[in-house]
TIVO-2410 file (N, C-alpha, C; in nm, 3 decimals):
# residues 108
REC num residu      c1      c2      c3 atome chaine
REC   1      X  -2.305   0.335   1.480     N      A
REC   1      X  -2.201   0.285   1.389    CA      A
REC   1      X  -2.261   0.181   1.293     C      A
REC   2      X  -2.349   0.097   1.346     N      A
REC   2      X  -2.413  -0.004   1.261    CA      A
REC   2      X  -2.497   0.062   1.152     C      A
REC   3      X  -2.570   0.169   1.189     N      A
REC   3      X  -2.649   0.243   1.088    CA      A
REC   3      X  -2.558   0.305   0.982     C      A
REC   4      X  -2.444   0.356   1.025     N      A
REC   4      X  -2.350   0.416   0.931    CA      A
REC   4      X  -2.301   0.310   0.832     C      A
REC   5      X  -2.273   0.190   0.883     N      A
REC   5      X  -2.228   0.081   0.796    CA      A
REC   5      X  -2.339   0.041   0.699     C      A
REC   6      X  -2.462   0.033   0.747     N      A
REC   6      X  -2.576  -0.001   0.660    CA      A
REC   6      X  -2.593   0.104   0.549     C      A
REC   7      X  -2.580   0.231   0.584     N      A
REC   7      X  -2.591   0.338   0.484    CA      A
REC   7      X  -2.477   0.329   0.383     C      A
REC   8      X  -2.358   0.299   0.433     N      A
REC   8      X  -2.241   0.284   0.347    CA      A
REC   8      X  -2.263   0.167   0.250     C      A
REC   9      X  -2.316   0.055   0.302     N      A
REC   9      X  -2.344  -0.062   0.218    CA      A
REC   9      X  -2.441  -0.027   0.105     C      A
REC  10      X  -2.545   0.047   0.140     N      A
REC  10      X  -2.645   0.088   0.041    CA      A
REC  10      X  -2.583   0.179  -0.064     C      A
REC  11      X  -2.506   0.278  -0.019     N      A
REC  11      X  -2.444   0.374  -0.110    CA      A
REC  11      X  -2.349   0.306  -0.208     C      A
REC  12      X  -2.278   0.202  -0.162     N      A
REC  12      X  -2.177   0.138  -0.246    CA      A
REC  12      X  -2.222   0.001  -0.300     C      A
REC  13      X  -2.350  -0.032  -0.280     N      A
REC  13      X  -2.403  -0.156  -0.335    CA      A
REC  13      X  -2.340  -0.282  -0.278     C      A
REC  14      X  -2.300  -0.278  -0.155     N      A
REC  14      X  -2.235  -0.392  -0.090    CA      A
REC  14      X  -2.339  -0.489  -0.035     C      A
REC  15      X  -2.325  -0.616  -0.073     N      A
REC  15      X  -2.408  -0.723  -0.020    CA      A
REC  15      X  -2.315  -0.837   0.018     C      A
REC  16      X  -2.331  -0.888   0.138     N      A
REC  16      X  -2.246  -0.996   0.186    CA      A
REC  16      X  -2.318  -1.128   0.179     C      A
REC  17      X  -2.242  -1.237   0.168     N      A
REC  17      X  -2.304  -1.368   0.147    CA      A
REC  17      X  -2.378  -1.421   0.269     C      A
REC  18      X  -2.335  -1.382   0.389     N      A
REC  18      X  -2.404  -1.428   0.509    CA      A
REC  18      X  -2.375  -1.335   0.626     C      A
REC  19      X  -2.437  -1.363   0.738     N      A
REC  19      X  -2.423  -1.280   0.857    CA      A
REC  19      X  -2.280  -1.280   0.909     C      A
REC  20      X  -2.214  -1.394   0.898     N      A
REC  20      X  -2.075  -1.404   0.945    CA      A
REC  20      X  -1.984  -1.308   0.867     C      A
REC  21      X  -1.997  -1.309   0.735     N      A
REC  21      X  -1.916  -1.218   0.654    CA      A
REC  21      X  -1.953  -1.072   0.684     C      A
REC  22      X  -2.083  -1.045   0.698     N      A
REC  22      X  -2.126  -0.909   0.726    CA      A
REC  22      X  -2.068  -0.860   0.858     C      A
REC  23      X  -2.067  -0.945   0.960     N      A
REC  23      X  -2.009  -0.907   1.090    CA      A
REC  23      X  -1.859  -0.883   1.080     C      A
REC  24      X  -1.792  -0.968   1.003     N      A
REC  24      X  -1.647  -0.950   0.985    CA      A
REC  24      X  -1.618  -0.820   0.911     C      A
REC  25      X  -1.695  -0.790   0.806     N      A
REC  25      X  -1.675  -0.667   0.729    CA      A
REC  25      X  -1.711  -0.544   0.812     C      A
REC  26      X  -1.811  -0.558   0.898     N      A
REC  26      X  -1.847  -0.448   0.987    CA      A
REC  26      X  -1.731  -0.416   1.081     C      A
REC  27      X  -1.664  -0.518   1.131     N      A
REC  27      X  -1.548  -0.496   1.219    CA      A
REC  27      X  -1.436  -0.426   1.144     C      A
REC  28      X  -1.410  -0.468   1.021     N      A
REC  28      X  -1.307  -0.402   0.939    CA      A
REC  28      X  -1.347  -0.257   0.914     C      A
REC  29      X  -1.474  -0.235   0.882     N      A
REC  29      X  -1.526  -0.100   0.860    CA      A
REC  29      X  -1.502  -0.014   0.984     C      A
REC  30      X  -1.535  -0.066   1.102     N      A
REC  30      X  -1.514   0.010   1.227    CA      A
REC  30      X  -1.366   0.039   1.249     C      A
REC  31      X  -1.280  -0.060   1.226     N      A
REC  31      X  -1.135  -0.039   1.242    CA      A
REC  31      X  -1.085   0.069   1.148     C      A
REC  32      X  -1.131   0.064   1.022     N      A
REC  32      X  -1.089   0.164   0.924    CA      A
REC  32      X  -1.139   0.303   0.962     C      A
REC  33      X  -1.262   0.311   1.011     N      A
REC  33      X  -1.318   0.439   1.054    CA      A
REC  33      X  -1.238   0.496   1.172     C      A
REC  34      X  -1.199   0.409   1.263     N      A
REC  34      X  -1.116   0.452   1.376    CA      A
REC  34      X  -0.982   0.506   1.326     C      A
REC  35      X  -0.922   0.437   1.229     N      A
REC  35      X  -0.795   0.483   1.171    CA      A
REC  35      X  -0.813   0.619   1.102     C      A
REC  36      X  -0.921   0.632   1.026     N      A
REC  36      X  -0.949   0.758   0.956    CA      A
REC  36      X  -0.963   0.873   1.056     C      A
REC  37      X  -1.040   0.851   1.160     N      A
REC  37      X  -1.061   0.956   1.261    CA      A
REC  37      X  -0.933   0.991   1.334     C      A
REC  38      X  -0.854   0.891   1.370     N      A
REC  38      X  -0.726   0.917   1.439    CA      A
REC  38      X  -0.631   0.994   1.348     C      A
REC  39      X  -0.626   0.957   1.222     N      A
REC  39      X  -0.539   1.026   1.126    CA      A
REC  39      X  -0.581   1.171   1.112     C      A
REC  40      X  -0.710   1.194   1.095     N      A
REC  40      X  -0.761   1.329   1.072    CA      A
REC  40      X  -0.748   1.418   1.195     C      A
REC  41      X  -0.746   1.359   1.314     N      A
REC  41      X  -0.730   1.437   1.436    CA      A
REC  41      X  -0.584   1.464   1.469     C      A
REC  42      X  -0.493   1.396   1.400     N      A
REC  42      X  -0.351   1.409   1.427    CA      A
REC  42      X  -0.292   1.533   1.364     C      A
REC  43      X  -0.164   1.528   1.341     N      A
REC  43      X  -0.088   1.638   1.281    CA      A
REC  43      X  -0.145   1.669   1.143     C      A
REC  44      X  -0.158   1.796   1.111     N      A
REC  44      X  -0.209   1.836   0.980    CA      A
REC  44      X  -0.107   1.801   0.872     C      A
REC  45      X  -0.145   1.712   0.783     N      A
REC  45      X  -0.056   1.668   0.676    CA      A
REC  45      X  -0.092   1.733   0.543     C      A
REC  46      X  -0.188   1.824   0.545     N      A
REC  46      X  -0.230   1.890   0.423    CA      A
REC  46      X  -0.343   1.817   0.352     C      A
REC  47      X  -0.384   1.705   0.406     N      A
REC  47      X  -0.498   1.632   0.350    CA      A
REC  47      X  -0.566   1.552   0.461     C      A
REC  48      X  -0.685   1.508   0.433     N      A
REC  48      X  -0.764   1.429   0.528    CA      A
REC  48      X  -0.805   1.299   0.461     C      A
REC  49      X  -0.826   1.197   0.542     N      A
REC  49      X  -0.878   1.071   0.492    CA      A
REC  49      X  -1.030   1.073   0.501     C      A
REC  50      X  -1.095   0.992   0.421     N      A
REC  50      X  -1.241   0.984   0.425    CA      A
REC  50      X  -1.287   0.843   0.397     C      A
REC  51      X  -1.413   0.818   0.423     N      A
REC  51      X  -1.474   0.688   0.397    CA      A
REC  51      X  -1.505   0.680   0.248     C      A
REC  52      X  -1.463   0.570   0.186     N      A
REC  52      X  -1.491   0.550   0.043    CA      A
REC  52      X  -1.535   0.406   0.019     C      A
REC  53      X  -1.540   0.364  -0.105     N      A
REC  53      X  -1.590   0.231  -0.138    CA      A
REC  53      X  -1.501   0.117  -0.087     C      A
REC  54      X  -1.383   0.149  -0.039     N      A
REC  54      X  -1.290   0.047   0.010    CA      A
REC  54      X  -1.294   0.031   0.162     C      A
REC  55      X  -1.387   0.096   0.229     N      A
REC  55      X  -1.387   0.103   0.375    CA      A
REC  55      X  -1.409  -0.031   0.445     C      A
REC  56      X  -1.452  -0.134   0.373     N      A
REC  56      X  -1.469  -0.264   0.438    CA      A
REC  56      X  -1.357  -0.362   0.404     C      A
REC  57      X  -1.250  -0.311   0.343     N      A
REC  57      X  -1.135  -0.395   0.309    CA      A
REC  57      X  -1.021  -0.370   0.406     C      A
REC  58      X  -0.948  -0.477   0.439     N      A
REC  58      X  -0.827  -0.459   0.517    CA      A
REC  58      X  -0.720  -0.399   0.425     C      A
REC  59      X  -0.616  -0.348   0.484     N      A
REC  59      X  -0.505  -0.291   0.407    CA      A
REC  59      X  -0.447  -0.396   0.312     C      A
REC  60      X  -0.431  -0.518   0.363     N      A
REC  60      X  -0.374  -0.626   0.282    CA      A
REC  60      X  -0.466  -0.662   0.164     C      A
REC  61      X  -0.598  -0.667   0.190     N      A
REC  61      X  -0.692  -0.697   0.083    CA      A
REC  61      X  -0.690  -0.588  -0.024     C      A
REC  62      X  -0.686  -0.463   0.019     N      A
REC  62      X  -0.682  -0.353  -0.078    CA      A
REC  62      X  -0.556  -0.363  -0.163     C      A
REC  63      X  -0.443  -0.382  -0.097     N      A
REC  63      X  -0.317  -0.391  -0.172    CA      A
REC  63      X  -0.318  -0.505  -0.272     C      A
REC  64      X  -0.364  -0.622  -0.229     N      A
REC  64      X  -0.365  -0.738  -0.318    CA      A
REC  64      X  -0.462  -0.720  -0.434     C      A
REC  65      X  -0.575  -0.656  -0.411     N      A
REC  65      X  -0.677  -0.642  -0.515    CA      A
REC  65      X  -0.656  -0.524  -0.608     C      A
REC  66      X  -0.597  -0.416  -0.559     N      A
REC  66      X  -0.593  -0.292  -0.638    CA      A
REC  66      X  -0.455  -0.242  -0.672     C      A
REC  67      X  -0.351  -0.299  -0.614     N      A
REC  67      X  -0.217  -0.251  -0.647    CA      A
REC  67      X  -0.127  -0.359  -0.702     C      A
REC  68      X  -0.173  -0.482  -0.705     N      A
REC  68      X  -0.089  -0.592  -0.751    CA      A
REC  68      X   0.008  -0.640  -0.645     C      A
REC  69      X   0.000  -0.583  -0.526     N      A
REC  69      X   0.090  -0.619  -0.416    CA      A
REC  69      X   0.064  -0.762  -0.373     C      A
REC  70      X   0.167  -0.845  -0.371     N      A
REC  70      X   0.153  -0.984  -0.330    CA      A
REC  70      X   0.252  -1.023  -0.221     C      A
REC  71      X   0.361  -0.952  -0.211     N      A
REC  71      X   0.469  -0.990  -0.122    CA      A
REC  71      X   0.437  -0.957   0.023     C      A
REC  72      X   0.471  -1.050   0.110     N      A
REC  72      X   0.457  -1.026   0.253    CA      A
REC  72      X   0.593  -0.986   0.306     C      A
REC  73      X   0.605  -0.869   0.368     N      A
REC  73      X   0.736  -0.823   0.415    CA      A
REC  73      X   0.794  -0.915   0.522     C      A
REC  74      X   0.924  -0.931   0.516     N      A
REC  74      X   0.995  -1.008   0.617    CA      A
REC  74      X   1.097  -0.917   0.681     C      A
REC  75      X   1.156  -0.964   0.786     N      A
REC  75      X   1.257  -0.886   0.856    CA      A
REC  75      X   1.372  -0.849   0.760     C      A
REC  76      X   1.408  -0.943   0.672     N      A
REC  76      X   1.518  -0.919   0.579    CA      A
REC  76      X   1.487  -0.809   0.479     C      A
REC  77      X   1.359  -0.784   0.453     N      A
REC  77      X   1.319  -0.681   0.357    CA      A
REC  77      X   1.371  -0.544   0.399     C      A
REC  78      X   1.379  -0.523   0.530     N      A
REC  78      X   1.412  -0.391   0.581    CA      A
REC  78      X   1.560  -0.378   0.621     C      A
REC  79      X   1.637  -0.481   0.602     N      A
REC  79      X   1.778  -0.478   0.637    CA      A
REC  79      X   1.858  -0.447   0.511     C      A
REC  80      X   1.933  -0.339   0.514     N      A
REC  80      X   2.012  -0.306   0.396    CA      A
REC  80      X   2.136  -0.394   0.392     C      A
REC  81      X   2.174  -0.431   0.273     N      A
REC  81      X   2.291  -0.517   0.255    CA      A
REC  81      X   2.409  -0.430   0.214     C      A
REC  82      X   2.526  -0.460   0.266     N      A
REC  82      X   2.643  -0.380   0.229    CA      A
REC  82      X   2.674  -0.393   0.080     C      A
REC  83      X   2.724  -0.287   0.023     N      A
REC  83      X   2.756  -0.287  -0.118    CA      A
REC  83      X   2.895  -0.228  -0.138     C      A
REC  84      X   2.958  -0.267  -0.247     N      A
REC  84      X   3.091  -0.213  -0.275    CA      A
REC  84      X   3.083  -0.095  -0.371     C      A
REC  85      X   2.963  -0.055  -0.410     N      A
REC  85      X   2.946   0.056  -0.504    CA      A
REC  85      X   2.993   0.186  -0.441     C      A
REC  86      X   3.067   0.264  -0.519     N      A
REC  86      X   3.113   0.395  -0.475    CA      A
REC  86      X   3.099   0.493  -0.591     C      A
REC  87      X   3.064   0.616  -0.558     N      A
REC  87      X   3.062   0.722  -0.659    CA      A
REC  87      X   3.207   0.765  -0.681     C      A
REC  88      X   3.256   0.748  -0.803     N      A
REC  88      X   3.394   0.782  -0.835    CA      A
REC  88      X   3.393   0.864  -0.963     C      A
REC  89      X   3.481   0.965  -0.971     N      A
REC  89      X   3.501   1.042  -1.092    CA      A
REC  89      X   3.371   1.103  -1.144     C      A
REC  90      X   3.298   1.170  -1.058     N      A
REC  90      X   3.170   1.228  -1.098    CA      A
REC  90      X   3.186   1.357  -1.179     C      A
REC  91      X   3.304   1.410  -1.185     N      A
REC  91      X   3.325   1.535  -1.259    CA      A
REC  91      X   3.348   1.506  -1.407     C      A
REC  92      X   3.426   1.405  -1.437     N      A
REC  92      X   3.460   1.373  -1.576    CA      A
REC  92      X   3.377   1.254  -1.622     C      A
REC  93      X   3.248   1.278  -1.650     N      A
REC  93      X   3.155   1.172  -1.687    CA      A
REC  93      X   3.140   1.171  -1.839     C      A
REC  94      X   3.159   1.055  -1.902     N      A
REC  94      X   3.144   1.049  -2.048    CA      A
REC  94      X   2.997   1.064  -2.088     C      A
REC  95      X   2.974   1.109  -2.211     N      A
REC  95      X   2.837   1.125  -2.259    CA      A
REC  95      X   2.775   0.992  -2.297     C      A
REC  96      X   2.856   0.893  -2.333     N      A
REC  96      X   2.806   0.759  -2.364    CA      A
REC  96      X   2.899   0.656  -2.302     C      A
REC  97      X   2.845   0.537  -2.277     N      A
REC  97      X   2.925   0.428  -2.222    CA      A
REC  97      X   2.882   0.300  -2.292     C      A
REC  98      X   2.979   0.223  -2.340     N      A
REC  98      X   2.950   0.090  -2.392    CA      A
REC  98      X   2.970  -0.006  -2.276     C      A
REC  99      X   2.859  -0.043  -2.213     N      A
REC  99      X   2.866  -0.124  -2.092    CA      A
REC  99      X   2.923  -0.263  -2.118     C      A
REC 100      X   2.922  -0.308  -2.244     N      A
REC 100      X   2.983  -0.436  -2.275    CA      A
REC 100      X   3.133  -0.433  -2.246     C      A
REC 101      X   3.196  -0.316  -2.269     N      A
REC 101      X   3.337  -0.301  -2.239    CA      A
REC 101      X   3.362  -0.298  -2.089     C      A
REC 102      X   3.259  -0.275  -2.013     N      A
REC 102      X   3.271  -0.272  -1.866    CA      A
REC 102      X   3.235  -0.408  -1.805     C      A
REC 103      X   3.206  -0.506  -1.888     N      A
REC 103      X   3.176  -0.640  -1.838    CA      A
REC 103      X   3.029  -0.677  -1.836     C      A
REC 104      X   2.943  -0.589  -1.885     N      A
REC 104      X   2.801  -0.621  -1.888    CA      A
REC 104      X   2.773  -0.719  -2.002     C      A
REC 105      X   2.676  -0.806  -1.981     N      A
REC 105      X   2.641  -0.900  -2.088    CA      A
REC 105      X   2.498  -0.873  -2.133     C      A
REC 106      X   2.469  -0.913  -2.254     N      A
REC 106      X   2.335  -0.895  -2.311    CA      A
REC 106      X   2.253  -1.017  -2.272     C      A
REC 107      X   2.137  -0.995  -2.211     N      A
REC 107      X   2.055  -1.111  -2.172    CA      A
REC 107      X   2.006  -1.187  -2.295     C      A
REC 108      X   1.996  -1.317  -2.281     N      A
REC 108      X   1.951  -1.398  -2.396    CA      A
REC 108      X   1.806  -1.435  -2.384     C      A
***
């Protein structure tokens, strides 16, 4: 596994600042490889995962660096809030609506 990580580092030009960082990245690499293998051995989803240039990043690091993701989920994130919205009169729908007449305001 260590040789595989060294080859991966060479292929992707990865250099770490010290042994501590290299060991930490190696652990992330191993964890990601384990995830990739488990995924690929599981139910056929029509695609497979593979090792790429992001293999030494945690999921959170990848999201923050490459997707703009910054929010940390909380319990409230997954709880739906009740709403009073109802679908009404879906058959007779007008072609245009002036939402100002419905109480909407124009942001300033």
